[in-house]
C-alpha positions in Angstrom: 44.9 47.7 40.7 44.7 46.8 37.0 40.5 47.1 35.3 38.7 44.0 35.2 35.1 42.9 34.4 34.7 42.2 37.3 36.3 45.3 39.4 34.1 48.0 37.5 31.1 45.4 36.6 28.8 48.1 38.9 29.6 51.1 37.1 28.9 49.9 33.8 25.1 50.2 32.1 23.5 47.4 30.7 22.9 47.8 27.0 19.1 46.6 26.5 18.0 46.9 22.9 15.0 47.9 22.2 13.2 44.6 20.7 12.1 41.1 22.2 13.9 38.6 19.9 11.3 36.0 20.2 12.3 32.2 20.6 9.3 30.3 19.7 8.1 28.9 16.2 5.0 30.1 14.7 3.9 28.7 11.2 0.8 27.5 11.0 0.4 25.7 7.7 -2.7 23.9 7.7 -4.1 27.2 9.0 -2.9 29.3 6.3 -4.3 26.5 3.5 -8.3 27.1 5.3 -8.7 30.2 6.6 -9.6 31.9 3.0 -11.9 29.0 2.8 -14.2 29.9 5.3 -18.1 30.6 5.5 -19.9 32.1 8.1 -22.1 30.3 9.9 -25.9 31.5 11.6 -28.1 29.7 14.0 -26.9 26.4 16.2 -24.8 24.8 13.6 -24.1 25.0 9.7 -26.2 22.6 7.4 -25.0 21.2 4.3 -27.0 18.8 2.2 -24.7 16.1 1.2 -25.9 14.4 -2.2 -25.4 10.1 -1.4 -27.3 8.8 -4.1 -28.4 7.8 -7.4 -31.3 7.2 -9.1 -31.6 3.3 -9.5 -35.3 3.6 -12.3 -32.3 3.2 -15.4 -31.3 0.0 -16.9 -31.6 -1.3 -20.8 -34.7 -3.6 -21.9 -36.5 -5.5 -24.1 -39.1 -4.3 -26.9 -42.4 -4.4 -25.2 -40.6 -4.6 -21.4 -41.8 -3.1 -18.6 -39.8 0.5 -18.2 -37.6 0.6 -15.0 -39.1 1.3 -11.8 -38.8 5.2 -10.5 -35.8 5.9 -8.2 -34.4 9.3 -6.7 -31.6 10.3 -6.0 -30.8 10.5 -2.3 -29.6 13.1 0.4 -28.6 13.5 4.3 -27.7 16.4 6.0 -24.6 17.0 7.2 -24.9 19.5 10.3 -22.3 21.0 11.7 -21.8 22.5 15.8 -19.5 25.3 16.2 -16.7 25.2 18.4 -15.7 27.7 20.4 -11.7 28.9 20.9 -10.6 31.3 23.8 -7.5 33.5 24.9 -7.3 35.8 28.0 -4.8 37.6 29.6 -4.6 40.1 32.0 -1.7 43.2 32.5 -1.7 45.4 35.6 -2.2 49.1 35.5 1.2 50.3 36.6 3.0 47.8 34.2 1.0 50.3 31.4 3.1 52.9 32.8 5.7 51.4 33.1 6.4 49.8 29.7 4.7 53.4 27.7 8.0 53.5 25.0 11.3 51.4 24.2 12.9 53.7 26.6 10.8 51.9 29.9 11.1 48.0 28.5 12.0 45.7 25.8 8.3 46.2 24.1 5.2 48.2 25.5 3.9 45.3 27.0 0.5 46.0 26.6 0.7 45.3 22.9 2.7 42.2 23.3 0.3 40.9 25.7 -2.3 41.1 22.6 -0.7 40.3 19.9 1.0 37.3 22.0 -2.5 35.8 23.1 -3.7 36.4 19.4 -0.5 34.0 18.4 -0.5 31.2 21.2 -4.3 31.0 20.7 -3.5 30.2 17.0 -0.9 27.9 17.4 -3.1 26.1 20.0 -6.0 25.7 17.5 -3.2 24.7 14.4 -2.4 21.6 17.0 -6.5 21.1 17.2 -6.5 20.8 13.6 -5.2 17.7 13.1 -7.0 16.2 16.3 -7.9 12.6 16.2 -11.8 11.4 17.7 -9.8 11.4 21.7 -9.6 15.8 21.0 -6.3 15.0 23.2 -2.9 16.4 23.2 -1.1 12.9 23.9 -2.2 9.3 25.3 -0.9 8.2 28.6 0.7 4.9 29.6 1.5 3.8 32.7 2.3 5.8 35.8 2.1 4.4 39.0 1.2 6.9 41.8 4.2 9.6 40.4 4.0 13.3 39.2 5.9 12.2 35.8 3.6 10.6 34.0 4.5 8.5 31.7 3.3 9.1 27.5 2.7 6.2 25.2 5.0 7.1 22.0 4.6 10.4 22.1 5.9 12.5 18.8 7.9 14.9 18.6 4.5 17.4 17.7 3.3 15.9 20.4 5.7 17.1 22.9 6.1 20.5 21.2 2.6 21.5 22.7 3.5 21.0 26.0 5.5 23.5 27.9 6.3 24.2 31.7 3.4 26.3 32.9 1.2 25.1 31.2 -2.4 24.0 32.5 -3.4 20.0 32.0 -6.3 18.1 32.9 -5.9 14.1 32.5 -8.7 11.5 32.7 -10.4 9.8 29.5 -12.8 10.8 26.9 -15.7 10.2 29.1 -14.3 12.7 32.1 -11.2 14.5 31.0 -10.2 15.2 34.6 -11.2 12.0 37.0 -7.4 11.4 37.0 -5.8 15.5 37.7 -7.5 18.4 37.1 -6.1 21.8 36.6 -2.8 20.7 37.0 0.9 23.0 36.2 4.0 21.1 34.0 7.1 21.8 35.8 9.0 20.1 33.4 9.2 18.3 30.3 11.1 15.0 29.4 12.1 13.0 26.0 8.4 11.2 26.5 6.6 12.4 29.7 5.6 15.7 31.4 6.3 16.5 35.2 2.8 17.6 37.1 2.4 19.6 40.5 0.3 18.5 43.2 -0.1 15.4 44.5 0.8 11.9 42.2 -1.1 10.2 40.1 -2.0 6.9 38.4 -2.4 5.9 34.5 -3.2 3.5 32.2 -3.2 4.2 28.6 -7.3 4.6 28.5 -5.9 8.0 29.7 -5.4 10.8 27.7 -3.9 14.8 28.4 -5.6 17.8 26.9 -5.5 21.1 27.7 -7.9 22.3 31.2 -10.9 22.8 30.7 -10.9 21.6 27.0 -13.1 18.6 28.1 -13.2 17.5 24.3 -14.8 20.2 23.5 -11.7 21.5 20.3 -12.2 21.3 16.7 -12.2 18.3 14.5 -9.6 17.7 13.3 -7.6 16.0 10.4 -7.0 12.2 11.6 -11.3 12.4 12.5 -12.3 13.7 9.0 -9.5 12.4 6.9 -11.0 8.6 7.8 -12.2 5.2 6.3 -14.5 4.7 9.2 -16.2 6.4 11.5 -19.4 8.9 12.4 -18.3 12.0 11.5 -20.9 15.5 11.9 -24.1 12.8 12.4 -23.2 11.1 9.1 -22.1 7.1 9.2 -20.2 5.4 6.8 -21.7 2.2 7.4 -25.0 3.6 6.1 -24.0 6.2 3.8 -20.7 4.2 2.0 -19.4 7.4 -0.3 -19.0 9.4 3.3 -15.6 8.2 3.5 -11.7 8.8 2.7 -9.2 6.8 1.0 -7.1 5.2 3.4 -3.8 2.7 3.1 -1.3 1.7 5.4 2.0 2.0 3.9 5.6 -0.5 3.6 7.2 2.1 5.5 9.6 3.9 3.4 7.3 6.4 1.5 7.6 5.2 -3.0 6.6 7.2 -5.6 4.3 4.3 -6.3 2.6 4.9 -3.6 2.4 8.2 -3.3 1.0 8.1 -7.0 -1.7 5.0 -6.5 -3.2 6.8 -3.6 -3.8 10.3 -5.6 -5.3 8.0 -8.3 -7.4 5.9 -6.0 -9.1 9.4 -4.5 -9.5 10.6 -7.8 -10.8 7.4 -9.0 -13.9 7.0 -6.0 -14.8 10.6 -6.0 -13.6 11.9 -9.2 -11.7 15.0 -7.7 -7.8 16.0 -7.6 -6.6 16.8 -4.3 -4.4 20.0 -4.9 -2.2 19.4 -1.3 0.2 16.5 0.5 1.1 17.6 4.1 3.0 16.2 6.6 5.9 16.1 8.2 9.4 17.1 7.8 10.4 13.5 8.5 8.4 12.4 5.7 9.3 14.2 3.1 12.7 13.8 4.0 12.3 9.9 3.7 10.4 10.4 0.3 12.9 13.0 -1.1 15.3 10.6 -0.2 14.6 7.9 -2.6 15.2 9.8 -5.1 18.4 12.1 -4.8 20.0 10.3 -7.2 18.3 11.1 -10.3 17.0 15.0 -8.6 13.6 14.4 -10.1 12.0 15.9 -7.1 14.0 19.0 -7.7 11.1 21.4 -8.4 9.6 23.6 -5.6 6.4 25.3 -5.9 4.3 27.9 -3.9 1.6 27.7 -2.1 -0.3 29.9 0.5 1.1 32.3 2.7 4.3 31.5 1.2 5.1 28.1 2.3 7.7 26.4 -0.4 7.3 23.0 -1.5 8.6 19.9 -3.4 5.7 18.3 -6.3 4.8 14.4 -6.8 3.2 14.4 -10.1 0.5 11.6 -11.0 -1.4 11.3 -13.8 -2.2 14.7 -15.0 -2.0 16.1 -12.3 1.4 17.8 -10.0 0.7 18.3 -6.4 2.9 20.2 -3.8 3.8 18.6 -0.7 3.7 20.8 2.5 5.1 20.1 6.2 3.2 21.0 8.7 5.3 21.0 12.6 1.9 20.5 13.7 1.4 17.8 11.5 1.2 13.7 13.3 4.3 11.1 12.9 3.8 9.0 10.4 1.0 10.2 7.8 0.3 12.0 4.7 -2.7 13.7 4.5 -3.6 13.8 0.6 -6.3 16.8 0.5 -8.6 18.7 -2.1 -8.3 22.2 0.0 -11.7 23.2 -2.1 -13.6 20.4 -0.1 -12.0 21.5 3.2 -13.9 24.1 4.7 -13.4 26.5 8.0 -17.6 27.5 9.3 -16.8 30.7 11.0 -19.2 32.4 13.3 -18.6 36.2 13.8 -15.3 37.7 13.2 -12.4 35.3 13.5 -9.8 35.9 16.0 -12.0 39.0 17.6 -11.5 40.6 21.0 -14.6 41.0 23.1 -15.5 44.6 22.9 -19.2 44.2 22.6 -19.6 46.8 25.2 -17.2 49.3 23.9 -13.4 48.5 24.5 -11.4 45.1 24.3 -9.9 46.0 27.6 -11.9 45.4 30.6 -11.1 46.9 34.2 -11.4 44.4 37.0 -13.8 45.6 39.8 -11.4 46.7 42.6 -8.1 45.8 40.8 -5.7 48.1 39.0 -5.9 45.4 36.3 -7.2 45.2 33.1 -8.5 41.9 31.5 -9.0 41.4 27.6 -10.5 37.8 25.7 -9.8 36.8 22.4 -12.5 34.1 21.0 -12.9 32.4 17.4 -16.3 30.7 16.6 -15.5 28.2 13.9 -14.8 24.5 13.1 -13.4 22.6 10.3 -15.8 20.8 8.3 -15.6 18.7 5.0 -18.5 18.3 2.1 -16.9 15.6 0.9 -14.9 13.4 2.4 -14.1 10.8 -0.2 -12.1 13.9 -2.3 -9.0 13.5 0.6 -6.4 10.2 1.9 -4.2 9.8 4.1 -1.5 7.3 4.0 -0.2 5.5 7.2 2.6 3.8 9.0 5.4 5.5 7.0 8.5 5.9 8.2 10.3 9.1 9.5 13.6 9.7 8.6 
């Protein structure tokens, strides 16, 4: 009898290598750019005083004419409430013992779980940093009494947020779980998600959110960098300088469009942007316009080791960086000196106010740990930023 893999399989041992190979993407471009620009907050919220108007008591006069009527600078308070982001983990006591060394496991599971929940919370925060006013992951389409939820033109960035086992709510911005609450995703399609439980019916007035978030997520770039809409209690209809430059692209991104956006922002704010943030598809389409003469071959380093091509306009040269969480078809033109993460307490901290990060579950051989971050993304100068929308992805 010839020895084969089939008939000697029971005598062979598996060679378990001593490390777990991660299959997940963890690149937080925007988060890495703003994390170092944080300010501590105490009390209910951060209050910023914005200079919004000039003294009107100036002007030329004829000889012996009355002097200009006295005016004054105008100010308004920007009030920023803190958002609370959490991550939780649980591990059984015997698993802690069983995975105490590499001989018994691929990795020490306690260490893996505690590091993993930090990474997973950062991934969700990275998504939230691009939120619009709906503070949702995706908009629903028309679904008629089914478990397969149709989504309205979801982008790659949106679909990558969904995973099997993720728990979501479906509802409106007034009631985030009115359609479905706490449902687990059982499958992810190209533009659909499948949920467990009873069938549901949705329209385009419904949204999918992470279960329990209920509109309590961070204020994102799509809401901050905008030409309309009240932001942190300041209404641009009453305070016209409180709005960003927003322009619709012709589709194919051109050098002229990018240069004009940079210069338009500089004109209205007297500030120069220092970062263009967009998707891989937009950058690819932009760079493709100039491959013939190779004008955009230079790269520069930005924070956290990311590489960027540069765009020149006037006296500034701005890095163009991509982020996997950025929404399709938009290029954000940012002045990161005027983006700030207001922070309460230490970021990405485990709850250890009782002296331990691990908490025994009463009556069970099980331990729990919770990580938190009390923070909010803000700007103190909305007109220092801009966005180019409607760009074709390549």
